C-alpha positions in Angstrom: 24.8 -16.2 -3.3 24.1 -19.7 -4.5 24.2 -22.9 -2.6 26.1 -24.6 -5.4 29.6 -25.4 -4.3 32.5 -25.2 -6.8 35.9 -26.7 -6.1 38.7 -25.5 -8.3 42.5 -25.7 -8.5 44.0 -22.5 -7.2 47.1 -20.6 -6.2 47.7 -20.7 -2.4 49.6 -17.4 -2.7 46.7 -15.6 -4.3 45.3 -12.5 -2.6 41.8 -14.1 -2.3 43.3 -16.9 -0.2 45.4 -14.8 2.1 42.9 -14.0 4.8 41.5 -17.5 5.2 45.0 -19.1 5.1 46.2 -16.6 7.7 43.2 -17.4 9.9 43.9 -21.1 9.6 47.6 -20.8 10.4 47.0 -18.4 13.4 44.4 -20.8 14.9 46.5 -24.0 14.6 49.7 -22.4 15.5 48.1 -20.6 18.4 46.8 -23.8 19.9 49.6 -26.2 19.0 52.8 -24.0 18.8 55.7 -26.4 18.1 53.3 -29.2 17.1 51.5 -27.4 14.2 52.5 -28.6 10.8 50.1 -26.6 8.6 51.8 -25.3 5.5 51.9 -21.6 4.6 51.4 -20.3 1.0 55.0 -21.2 0.1 54.6 -24.8 1.4 51.3 -25.2 -0.3 52.9 -24.0 -3.6 55.8 -26.6 -3.4 56.2 -29.2 -6.0 54.2 -32.3 -5.3 51.4 -30.3 -3.6 48.0 -29.7 -5.2 45.8 -26.9 -3.8 42.0 -26.3 -4.3 39.6 -23.6 -3.1 35.9 -24.1 -2.6 33.5 -21.4 -3.6 29.8 -20.6 -3.2 29.0 -17.9 -5.7 31.9 -15.5 -5.5 32.6 -16.3 -1.9 35.6 -18.3 -0.8 34.3 -20.9 1.7 37.3 -23.3 2.1 40.5 -24.8 0.8 42.4 -28.1 0.9 45.6 -29.5 -0.4 47.1 -32.9 -1.3 50.8 -33.6 -0.9 52.5 -36.5 -2.6 54.5 -38.6 -0.1 55.7 -41.3 -2.5 54.3 -43.5 -5.3 51.8 -45.2 -2.9 50.7 -42.5 -0.5 49.6 -38.9 -0.3 48.8 -36.6 2.6 45.7 -34.4 3.1 47.1 -31.0 4.1 45.7 -27.8 5.5 42.0 -28.5 4.9 39.8 -25.6 6.2 36.3 -24.4 5.9 35.7 -20.6 6.4 34.2 -19.9 9.8 30.9 -18.8 8.3 30.7 -22.0 6.2 31.3 -24.5 9.0 28.6 -27.1 9.2 27.4 -26.4 5.7 29.1 -29.4 4.0 32.2 -27.6 2.7 34.6 -29.8 4.7 32.9 -33.0 3.5 32.9 -31.8 -0.1 36.6 -30.9 0.0 37.4 -34.2 1.7 35.5 -36.1 -1.0 37.3 -34.1 -3.7 40.8 -34.8 -2.3 40.0 -38.5 -1.8 38.7 -38.8 -5.4 41.9 -37.1 -6.7 44.1 -39.3 -4.6 42.4 -42.4 -6.0 42.6 -41.1 -9.6 46.3 -40.6 -9.2 46.7 -44.2 -8.1 47.7 -43.7 -4.4 47.0 -46.7 -2.2 46.5 -44.7 0.9 45.7 -41.2 2.1 47.3 -40.0 5.3 46.7 -37.0 7.5 48.0 -35.4 10.7 45.8 -33.3 12.9 45.7 -32.1 16.5 44.2 -33.5 19.6 42.7 -30.3 21.0 38.9 -29.8 21.2 39.0 -27.5 18.2 40.0 -30.4 16.1 37.1 -32.7 17.2 34.8 -31.7 14.3 37.5 -32.4 11.7 38.4 -35.7 13.4 34.7 -36.7 13.4 34.5 -35.9 9.7 37.6 -38.0 8.9 36.3 -41.0 10.9 33.0 -40.8 9.1 34.8 -41.0 5.8 36.7 -44.1 6.9 40.0 -42.8 8.2 41.5 -44.9 11.0 44.3 -44.1 13.5 47.8 -45.0 12.4 51.3 -44.5 13.5 53.2 -41.3 12.5 54.2 -41.2 8.9 56.7 -39.3 6.8 58.9 -37.2 9.1 56.3 -36.7 11.9 57.1 -37.7 15.4 54.5 -38.8 18.0 53.3 -36.3 20.6 50.3 -35.8 22.8 49.3 -32.9 20.6 49.1 -34.8 17.3 47.2 -37.7 15.9 47.7 -39.5 12.7 45.1 -41.2 10.5 45.0 -43.1 7.2 42.4 -44.1 4.6 43.1 -47.1 2.4 42.3 -46.4 -1.3 41.6 -49.6 -3.0 40.2 -48.4 -6.3 36.5 -47.3 -6.4 35.4 -43.7 -6.1 
C-alpha cells in the first residue's frame, strides 16, 4: 500500500463505499439520534451534492461531500476518515479538496454542521485549524445543544 492519497469523484451508492458509510451513519446517529443530519447514500446522490472518496493504493480511507445551498454558499457534508486512517492526514486532505472545489465553483462561504459530543472534537479542531468559525444555524437547521454550526469565508485564493 502506498502513502500517496488519491481523491476522486465517486458514487455514494457504490458497494465499496457501503461499509464506511454505514459505520459513519451508525456512529453519528447512535450518539446524536434526532440531531444527526448525516446523509445516507440516497441523500449523497441527490442533485446539487458532489461526493468524493479518498484512497491509499486500493484501500478506501475516507469520503466527503459538498452540497450546494444557493449561489453563494455550499455545505460540507458527511466528511469521514476510515477508523484505521484517522490521524494520517486524510481528513485534512479531504477538507482541503472540498474547500478548493467550493472556491472554484465561486461560492463565497462554506458552511458545516457537526455535533458537540466528544467524538466530534477532532473534526472540530480540524475545521478551526482551517479557519472555520462559529456561526448561527443555516439552511433548515435549528439550534440545539447537540449541534454546532461553522462557516469559512471563501474570498478567492486557493
